[in-house]
N, C-alpha and C positions, 0 to 999 in steps of 0.2 A: 256139154262138157265145160263150155265156157262159164256157164252159170255156176256149176258145182265147183269148177276150178277156181272161179272168182271168189266164191264163198269161202272156200278153204284158205285161199290166199289171204283173204281179209281177216279170217280168224287167226291164222298163224301170225300175221303181222301185228294184230292186236295183242296176241299173247306175248309176242316178243317185246312189244312196247311196254306191256305191263311189267315183264321181268326187268326190262331196262330201267324203268322208273323205280321199281322196287330196289334195284341195286343202287340206284343213285340216291335214293332217300336215306337219310340218316337212320341208324337202327333205333327202333322204338320198342317199347315193351307193352304187350297186350296183357291186361289182367285176366281176360277171359278168352280162351282159344277159339271158342265158338264164333266169336266176332270175326276172327280171321277166316274160318271156313265159310261163313256167310258171305263175306266180302268176295271171296274167290268164286263161289257159286253164282252169286249175282252177276259177277263180271262175265262169267262164261255164258250164262243165259242171255245176258245183254249182247254178247258177241254173236250168239246163234241167231238171235232175233234180227240183228242187224245184217247178218249174212243172208237172210231170206230176201232183203231189200238191196239188191246189188246197186241200184242207182244211188243209194245214200251212203255207200261205204266211203267212197273217196271224198266227197264234199264235207262230210261231217266228221272225218277222222280227227282232225285237230280239235274239234269241239269236244268230243267225248274224252279225248286224252286230257284236256284241261279239266274236265269234270272229275275224271278219275284222280287226277293229282290233288284236287281239292278234297275229295273224300279221304284219300290216303293221308293227306296233311292233317285233316280233322282227327282221324284216328291216331295219328302220331301225337297230337297234342293231348288226347285223353287216355290213350292206352300206353303200351310199352314195348312191343316186340314186332318185328317184321316177319310175315309168313314166308316160308320157302318150301314150295311143294307140299303145303299142308302140314308141315312139321313145325311144332311149337318150339320156340327158343326162349330160354331164360335171359334175363338181363345180362348183357356182356360187360363184365367188369374190366376185361382186358382192353376193350375198345375205349372205355372211359379213361382208363389209365394212360392209354396211348395218346388220346387227345390232350389230356392234362399235361403229359410229359412234353408234347410238342409245343403246347402253349407256354409252358414254363421255360422251355429252351429259348423260344422267341423273346419272352420277357427278360430272361437272363442276359441274352445278347444285347437287348436294348439297354438294360441297366448297366451292363459292363461298359457299353459305349458311353453312356452318360457319366459313369464313374471315371472312366479314363479322361474324358473331357474336363471334368471337375478337378481331377488330380493335376492335369497339365496346367489348368488355370491357376491352381493353388501354387504349384512350383514356380510358375511364371511370376506370380505376385511376390513370392518369397525372394526370388532373384531381384525383382524391382526394389523391394524393401532393403535387401542387402546393399544394393547400389546406393540407395538413399543414405543408409547409415555410413557407408564408406565415404560418401561425399560430405556428410556432416562432420565426420572425423577429420577430413582434409581441411574443412573450413576452420575447425578448432585449432588444428596445427598451424594454419596460416595466421590465425589471430594471435596465437602464442608467439609466433615468429615476429609479428608486428609489434607486440608489447616488448619483446626482448630487444628489438632494434631501436626502441625509443630511449632506452637508458642503458649504456650511453648512446647518444643520438647517432644513428646511422642512416643517412638519407637513402642510399642505394638499397639497404636492407628493408627499409620501410616501403619503398616503391615496389620491390619484388614481392614482399608479403601482401601488399594491397592488390597486386595483379593476380596473385594466386587465389585470394579470397573472391575477387570478382569472377574469375573463371569458374570456380566451384559453385558460386551462386547461380551462374548461368546453367551449369549442369543440373543443379537442383530444380530449376525452372523447367528444363527440358524433361526431366523425369516426371514432373507433375503433368505435363502435357501428354506424355506417353501413358500415364495412368488414366487420364480422362478419355483418351481416344482408344484405350485398350490395345496399344501397340506394344506387345510384350516381346521379350527377347526370344529368338527361335531356339537358342541353346541355353536354357536357364542354369543347368548344372555348371557349365563352364563359366557363365557369368557370375554365379555365386562364389566360385573359387577365386576368380579375379577380384571380386569385390572384397572378399575376406582378406586377400593379400594386400589390397590397397588400404583397407582399414587398419591392418596391423602396422603397415609402414607409416601411416599418419599418426597412430598412437606412439610408435617408437620415436618419431620426430618430435611429437609433443613432449614426451618424457625427456628427450635429449635437451630440448630447449628449457624445460623446467629444471633439469639438472644444472645447466649452465647458470640459470638465474639464481638457483640456490647456492651455487658456488660463489657467485659474485656477492650475494647477500652474506655468506659466511665470511668472506674476506673483509667485507665492510664491518661486520660485527667484531671480527678479530681486531681490526684497526681501532674500532671504538673501545674495545676492552683494553687495548694497550694504552690508548689515550686516557681512559678513565683510571687505569692503574697508576699512570704517571701523576695524574691529578691527585689521586688518593695518597700516593707517597709524598707528594709535595704538601698536601694538607696535613698529613700526619707529622711531617717534619716541622711544619709551621706551628702545629699545635704543641708539639714537644718543646719547641723554642719558647712559645708563649708560656707554657707551664713552667719551664725552667726559669724564665724571667720573673714569673709571678712568685715562684718559690724563692728566687734570689732576692727580690725586693723585700720579701719577708715581712713586709708591713711592720716596720719598727715603731709602731704606735706607742709601745710601752716606753719609748725614749723621747716622746714628743716634748716633754717638759723637763728634759735632762738638764741639770745644773751641775756646775763643777763641784759644788759642796755635797751634792747627793750622789756623786759617781761612786759605784761599787764594782768589785770584781765580777759580780753576777751580770752587770750590764755588759762588761767586756765578754763574758762567756756567751751571752746571747748573740752578740754581734759575730763572735767567732763561729758559732754554729751556723749562722746564715752564710758566712764566708765559705765554710767547708762545703755546704750544699751547692753553692755557686761554682766552686772549683770542680766538684764531681760532675755537675751538669756539663761543664765545658769539656771535661775529660771524655765523657760519653760521646759528645758530638765529635770530638777529635778522633776517637776510635772508629766511629761510623764512617768518617771521611777516609780513614786509613783502609778500612775494609773495602770501600767503594773504589779506592785507588789501587787495590790489590797489593797492599803492603803485607809483608811477613811480620805478623804481630809478635811472634816468638822471638824473631831476630831483633826487632825493635826493642822489646823488653830486655833482652840480654845485653843490648848495647847500653842500656841505662843502669841496670844492676846485674852484675855477673855472679855466678855461683849460687843462685837461689833455687831451692827446691820448693815448688808451690804445692799447696795442699789441693787446690783445684785449678783447672785451666783458666777459669774466670778470674782468679786472683791476680792475674797479670795486670788487670786494670789498676791495682794499687801501685804498681811500678810507675805507670804514667801519672797517676795522681801525685806520687812522690816527686817526680820530675817537675810538674807544674808548681807545686808548693815551694820546691827549692828555688825555682826561678822567680816566682812572684814574691816570696818573703826574703829574697836576697837584699841585704842592706836595710832590713826592717828596723834594726836598732839605731839607724841614723835618722835624724830629723829630715823629713821629706825625701827619704830614701837616698840621701846624699846627692840629690839632683843638682844642688848648688855647691857641692863641695864643702869647704870650710868657711864660705863667705856669708853664712847666715847670721843675721844680727841677733842680738840677745832678745830683742823685742819679739821676734818671730819664734823664739823658743819657749815662750811662756805658755803654761798649760791652757790658759783661757783662749789663746789664739787657736789652739787645736780643737778645743770643744766647740768654738764658734764655727770652725771649718766643718766639723762633723755635722752640726745642726744645719749648716747651709747645704751640704751635699746629700744628706740622707734621703731627701724627698725629691730630688731633681731627676729628670729623665736624661740619661747619659748622652744620647744622640743629640738632643737639643742643646745640652750644655757644651758639648764639644763644637757644635756648629757656631755657637755664639762666642765661645772663648777658646779658639783653637791653639792659642799660645799660653794658656793658663798652666799653673803647676800640675794640675791633674792631667791636662792634655799631654804635657811632657812625660808624665809618669806612664800614661797609656802607650805613648809612642815607644818609650824605652823598653817597657816590658814586652810589647808585641814583637819587637825586633829580637828580643832575647828568647822568647818562648817559641815563636814560629820560625823555624829554620827555612831558608830560601828553598831548599830541596823539598821540604814538606809542602810549602805553599804552591810550588810549581806542580807537584803531583796532585794536589787537591784541586787547583783551579786552572791548571794549564798555563799559567803565566805568573808574573810577579807584580801585576798592576796594583794589588792591595798594598804590597810592601812599598812600592814607589810612592803611593799616595800618603801612606802613614809617615814615610820618611820626610815628606815635604809638608807635614802637618795638615794633610787633607785626609779626612777619615771616611772610608768607604761605607756605603749603606748596604751591607750584606748581613746575613744571619750569623755567619761565623764571627765577623768582627763585632756585631752587636752583642753576642754572647760573651765574647772576650772582654768587652768594655764593662759589661755588668759584673763580671768576676773581678775586674780591676777596681771597680767602684767599691766592692765589698772589702777588698784588701786595703784600699785607701782609707775607708772609714775605720777599719780596725786599727790601722796605723795611727790615725788621728786620735782615737780613743786611748790607745796605749800611751801616747805622749801627753794626754790630758791628766794622767796620774802623776803624782809627785812623791817619790821618784817615779820615773816612767817605768812601764812594764818592760820586762826583759824576755827575750825569746831564746829557746834552746832546742836542740835536737839530740837524739841518742845515736851513739856510735855503733857501727856494725859489730856484731859479735857480743854485745853486752848482755848480761843476764837480765831477765825480766824483773821489773820492780813495779808493784802496784801503785806506789806513791807517785812515780814520775811517768808511768806508761799505761797505755790502754791498747790492748791487742785488737786489730781489725779482723783477725781470723780466729774464730773460736775453736777451730779444729786443732789448733796447736796444743790446747790443754787436754785434748782427748787422746793424744798419742801416748802409747805405752813405752816409747823409747825414752832416751835421755832428754832432759829438759831442753827445749829449744831456746835458741838465742835470737837476738834482734838481727834480722836480715837488712832492714832499712827503715828509716823514719818516713812515715807517710805524711803526717801533719805535725808541724813542730809544736812544742809545749811552751807555756808562758808562766812567768812568775810575777805576781803583783803583790808587793809587800811580802806577807808570809803565806799568801795563797798560791798554790801550785795548780795550774791547769794542765792536765796530763797530755803528753805527746802521744799521738797515735802511731803505733809501730806494727810492722809485719814480722811475726815470729816464724822461724823455719829451722829445719836441720840444714846447716850450712855444708856445702860441698867442701871436701878436703882434697888438697892436691896430693 
């Protein structure tokens, strides 16, 4: 019984071992099912034979198990299906799909883990870059503050800006070390938000400093514009003065060789034209000064000539021209403007004396002549006429004081544009006066009374609009420039024609 029982036990154990290994082996596919049956039969015969030898069952069990494993592994490599109780199985697609799915899940988990690590690293780097940009913006803001503190110079501002720049540069160096050592921020999202806030603050600070700098530059440019405008106005005024003086000088080259015997009314008319130009230049300057001093031009014109209806607003300049001519030509019919009264000797009344004075004065520079001869007859003429033409109230409003008047009163002549233009005008009137008394008999002067009818023989209208009116014929409102008579030649007076106001 022991023998048979031992044999049975060995067989059963071997069979169980086979089934165990068959279950443990991976499923394979046999192309020919006969192989499977042959293997099982061989295995059973082998077990029966071994069962007859009870002494060899136990010692050799592990050996034949290893041999069986090799055989099964060999068939696994060359065939395709594992036998189970002699029943053939086809290739198991479900098992393959299960293995593939399991492998895919393991790979997916691994890839997900790697992806998460890469994403975390990327976010950490972005946070580091954000901190770098925020620090660079802070450095730029500090540099802008440093530049702003230099002009105008601010020692405390420069020191504070320098300290900020040094601190931010140290932060930048620390960020470099963090990158090299891969010491990233544990909360990158929070860091990125803070870095963005810091960068925006730095940009706002930079723009604020730039705005202040632009405002200071704007103020500087505005002051430069004001200064340049003042210089331009001064240059224009000086150019106008030079132009007026050039026009006044008139370059009387046609009278360079003037002789008493060759003197004609046309010579007188030429000098008169230059004189009128000089007077009008002075009037324009005087009106400019009035406007600068906020004078009421209408009221000033009405105080000179009352009851005049002007064709144009600009025609009021003729009123001031009339006033200047009236004052400058006052006492024109007296030798030397009656500066000496009746004490003039007969020798000084001779025509040759006046023609000589004309030739002497026509080419001189007035300022130099007055500086050399402050007590000459011409200097006395300039003094007298200035005090008559320029009222103290006018001079005070123009220049803020009466220093020019005081100097002229003491025969000291100021070096100003206003006085220079006045003396040029006075020189023209003086030359015309000398030429008038060079004729024999001397030239006579006349003016037209207010309200007279217009006569082309004795008058010339300065306003052409008077002849375009469909109303009644206008009359003379006032004489602008007086007329002259030389022998039988009449030089027309210039008048302003207007519809006179009736009370």
